[in-house]
C-alpha positions in Angstrom: 8.9 13.0 -0.6 12.5 12.8 -1.9 14.4 15.6 -0.2 18.0 16.9 -0.3 19.9 16.7 2.9 18.8 19.9 4.6 21.0 20.0 7.7 21.1 23.8 7.7 17.8 24.3 9.5 18.0 25.5 13.0 15.8 24.2 15.8 13.3 27.0 15.4 13.6 26.9 11.6 12.3 23.4 11.3 8.6 23.2 10.3 6.2 20.5 11.0 5.4 19.4 7.5 7.6 16.7 6.0 7.0 17.8 2.4 10.3 17.7 0.6 13.3 19.9 0.7 12.5 22.4 -2.0 10.0 24.1 0.3 12.7 24.7 2.9 15.7 25.4 0.7 14.4 29.0 0.2 15.2 29.8 3.8 18.9 29.6 2.9 20.9 28.3 5.8 20.9 28.6 9.6 18.2 30.7 11.1 18.6 32.5 14.4 15.6 32.4 16.7 14.9 36.0 15.8 15.1 35.2 12.1 13.0 32.1 12.4 10.3 33.9 14.4 10.1 36.5 11.6 10.0 33.8 8.9 7.7 31.2 10.4 4.7 32.4 8.5 6.8 32.4 5.3 7.8 28.8 5.9 4.2 27.7 6.4 3.4 29.5 3.1 6.3 27.7 1.4 4.9 24.4 2.7 1.5 25.2 1.3 3.0 26.3 -2.0 4.9 23.1 -2.3 1.8 21.0 -1.4 -0.1 22.8 -4.1 2.1 21.4 -6.8 3.6 18.2 -5.3 2.5 15.0 -7.2 0.5 12.4 -5.3 1.8 8.9 -5.5 -0.5 5.9 -4.9 0.6 2.6 -3.4 -2.0 -0.2 -3.4 -1.7 -2.6 -0.5 -4.3 -5.3 0.2 -8.0 -5.6 1.1 -8.8 -2.4 -0.8 -6.4 -0.3 1.3 -4.0 2.2 -0.4 -1.6 4.8 0.7 -1.3 8.3 -0.8 2.1 10.1 -0.5 2.8 13.7 -1.3 0.6 15.9 0.9 2.0 16.1 4.4 1.8 12.9 6.2 1.1 9.5 4.5 -2.6 9.1 3.9 -4.3 5.6 4.1 -7.5 5.1 2.1 -10.0 2.2 2.4 -12.5 1.9 -0.5 -15.8 0.0 -0.6 -19.6 0.3 -0.8 -19.8 2.2 2.5 -17.7 5.0 1.0 -14.1 5.9 1.2 -12.4 6.1 4.6 -9.2 8.2 5.0 -6.6 8.1 7.7 -5.2 11.7 7.8 -6.1 14.6 5.6 -2.9 16.1 4.3 -2.7 19.8 3.4 -5.7 21.7 2.0 -4.1 23.1 -1.1 -3.4 19.5 -2.3 -7.2 19.1 -2.8 -7.1 18.9 -6.6 -4.4 16.3 -6.8 -5.7 14.3 -3.8 -9.2 14.4 -5.3 -7.9 13.0 -8.6 -6.0 10.3 -6.8 -9.0 9.4 -4.7 -11.2 9.2 -7.8 -8.7 6.9 -9.5 -9.2 4.5 -6.5 -13.0 4.3 -7.2 -16.1 6.3 -7.5 -17.4 5.8 -4.0 -18.1 9.0 -2.0 -15.8 10.2 0.8 -17.6 9.3 4.1 -15.0 8.9 6.9 -11.9 10.6 8.0 -9.6 9.7 10.9 -7.0 12.2 12.2 -4.1 10.5 13.8 -3.2 13.8 15.6 -3.7 17.5 15.3 -0.6 18.6 13.3 -1.1 20.8 10.3 0.3 18.3 7.8 -2.2 15.7 8.9 -5.4 17.8 9.5 -5.2 20.8 7.3 -7.3 19.0 4.7 -10.2 18.4 7.2 -12.3 21.3 5.9 -12.6 20.2 2.3 -12.9 16.5 3.2 -15.8 17.3 5.5 -17.5 19.3 2.8 -17.0 16.3 0.5 -19.0 14.2 3.0 -16.5 12.9 5.6 -17.4 12.4 9.3 -14.2 13.3 11.2 -13.0 11.1 14.0 -10.1 11.7 16.4 -8.9 11.6 19.9 -10.4 14.2 22.2 -7.1 16.0 22.6 -6.8 16.4 18.8 -10.2 18.1 18.8 -9.0 20.3 21.7 -5.9 21.5 19.8 -7.7 22.0 16.5 -10.5 24.1 18.2 -8.2 26.8 19.6 -5.2 28.8 18.6 -2.4 26.3 19.2 1.2 27.4 19.9 4.2 25.3 19.0 7.0 26.7 21.0 9.8 25.2 19.0 8.8 27.4 16.1 7.5 30.5 18.0 4.4 29.9 15.9 0.7 30.0 16.6 -1.6 27.9 14.4 -5.1 29.3 14.1 -8.1 27.2 15.1 -9.8 25.3 12.2 -13.3 26.2 11.2 -16.0 24.5 13.2 -16.9 22.1 10.4 -13.2 21.0 10.1 -12.9 20.0 13.7 -13.5 16.3 14.5 -17.2 15.8 15.4 -16.7 12.3 16.9 -14.0 11.8 19.6 -13.0 9.2 22.0 -10.6 9.0 25.0 -9.0 5.5 24.8 -10.3 3.1 22.2 -12.8 3.2 19.4 -13.9 0.6 16.9 -15.4 0.9 13.4 -16.8 -1.5 10.9 -16.5 0.1 7.4 -16.5 -1.7 4.0 -16.4 -5.0 5.8 -13.2 -4.1 7.6 -12.8 -4.1 11.4 -10.9 -0.9 12.3 -9.4 -0.4 15.7 -8.4 3.0 16.9 -6.2 3.1 20.0 -4.8 6.0 22.0 -1.1 5.8 22.8 -1.0 8.3 25.6 1.3 11.3 25.1 3.8 10.3 22.4 4.5 12.6 19.4 1.8 14.8 20.8 -0.8 14.1 23.5 -3.4 13.0 21.0 -1.8 10.4 18.8 -3.7 7.3 17.9 -3.0 4.1 15.9 -5.3 2.8 13.2 -5.3 -1.0 12.7 -7.1 -2.6 9.8 -7.5 -6.0 11.5 -8.3 -8.4 8.7 -5.8 -6.8 6.3 -3.1 -6.7 9.0 -2.3 -3.1 8.1 -1.3 -0.6 10.8 -1.2 3.2 10.4 1.1 4.5 13.1 0.8 8.2 12.4 3.8 10.3 13.5 4.7 7.9 16.3 6.8 6.3 13.5 9.1 8.0 11.0 10.6 5.5 8.6 14.4 5.8 8.4 14.4 9.5 9.5 14.7 11.1 12.9 11.3 12.2 14.1 10.0 15.5 15.3 8.7 15.5 18.9 6.2 18.2 19.8 6.8 19.0 23.5 4.5 22.0 23.3 1.5 19.6 23.0 2.6 16.8 25.3 5.1 14.9 23.2 8.3 13.3 24.7 11.1 10.9 23.8 9.8 8.4 26.4 6.3 8.7 24.9 7.7 8.0 21.5 9.4 4.8 22.8 6.3 3.7 24.6 4.3 4.2 21.3 6.9 2.1 19.4 6.5 -0.7 22.0 2.7 -0.5 21.5 3.1 -0.7 17.7 5.5 -3.6 17.9 3.0 -5.5 20.2 0.3 -5.0 17.6 2.4 -6.2 14.6 3.7 -9.5 13.4 6.1 -10.3 10.5 3.2 -10.0 8.0 2.0 -6.6 9.1 2.2 -3.7 6.7 3.1 -0.6 8.8 2.3 2.9 7.4 4.5 5.5 9.0 3.5 9.2 9.3 6.6 10.2 7.3 9.2 8.5 5.3 8.8 5.6 2.9 5.1 4.8 3.1 5.3 1.0 3.4 7.3 -0.5 6.3 7.3 -3.6 8.5 8.0 -4.8 12.0 11.8 -5.2 11.5 12.2 -1.6 10.4 9.9 -0.4 13.2 12.1 -2.4 15.7 15.2 -0.6 14.4 13.4 2.7 14.9 12.5 1.9 18.5 16.0 0.7 19.2 17.5 3.9 17.8 15.2 6.0 20.0 16.2 4.0 23.1 20.0 4.2 22.4 20.0 7.9 21.7 17.8 8.7 24.7 20.2 6.8 26.9 23.3 8.5 25.3 21.8 11.9 25.8 20.5 11.1 29.2 23.9 10.0 30.4 25.5 13.2 29.1 22.9 15.3 30.8 23.4 13.5 34.1 27.1 14.4 33.8 26.1 18.0 33.8 26.5 18.7 30.1 24.6 21.6 28.7 22.4 21.1 25.7 25.0 22.6 23.4 27.8 20.5 24.9 25.6 17.4 24.5 25.1 18.2 20.8 28.8 18.7 20.4 29.4 15.3 21.9 27.5 13.7 19.0 25.4 11.2 20.9 23.6 10.2 17.7 26.8 9.5 15.6 26.2 5.8 15.3 22.8 6.4 13.7 23.3 9.5 11.6 24.1 7.8 8.3 20.8 6.0 8.3 18.5 8.3 10.2 20.0 11.8 10.0 19.5 12.4 6.3 16.3 14.5 6.4 14.8 17.6 7.9 15.4 16.7 11.6 19.2 16.6 11.5 21.4 15.0 14.2 21.9 18.2 16.2 18.2 19.1 16.1 17.1 15.6 17.2 19.7 15.7 20.0 18.2 18.9 21.3 14.7 17.4 21.2 15.8 14.4 23.1 17.7 16.5 25.6 14.5 18.4 26.4 12.8 15.2 27.5 15.5 13.3 29.5 
């Protein structure tokens, strides 16, 4: 995922997928809304092109759980006699490299896929994984978004509906529990957070938590207001994650370094709260969005958190929209 510091992307120029900076460098600087609208499809193509060649890195955790990094969001894999279970699907064009990485983890067939939410970089691989044998599980709002043309206002971009076989066949509204490969797996709905369909996936005995895009490790997160996300929802999700974790929990973020822990998650939550409060105070004073950006309410956090695709100004604008 190693990316250069791409602070030149405008709000509408930022794309969902956290794939590494080479895919975005070709856009060459600030994009006006009109330019970004014209280039949105090109950016999605760049993302797919990057995913088609990006290496997949495997991290082995415990209790037959691994993480695959390199195709969109971080993908968790549980292996065993019941077949492979995946948390998130990555991007479809990564199939050859993901297939190779999955085979290297064992010869069991792919049987289960959980989508943490609907976004392209977490669900675009649904179709090939279903064809490989996966039953797809997600929150009911994730199925809703994947079943129709879904607009993301921040990019002036419409994502097409997935084919019927790529849409989750099994959905739930609040909680869902699985027993796969001897592992107890708890799926819990956060309520609106990063989107309105985010879920956590807890491997109970292994004490491994996949937080999806409610947690971005050491980078400012994207918040999708067009499908129900908000800064307060992100903070509430962080509180829920912290309540599920202890000092031994391995936490898998949606983006950023694939292995994290409760202390780093606490830092993420505290950063969100501080910036929300800073931006909210400026907004209460009557500051416009641009005036709030100019006041640099994220300054104390930028050195650590502002070094990736969501730069300080862009994150400030996202927070401003929700306070």
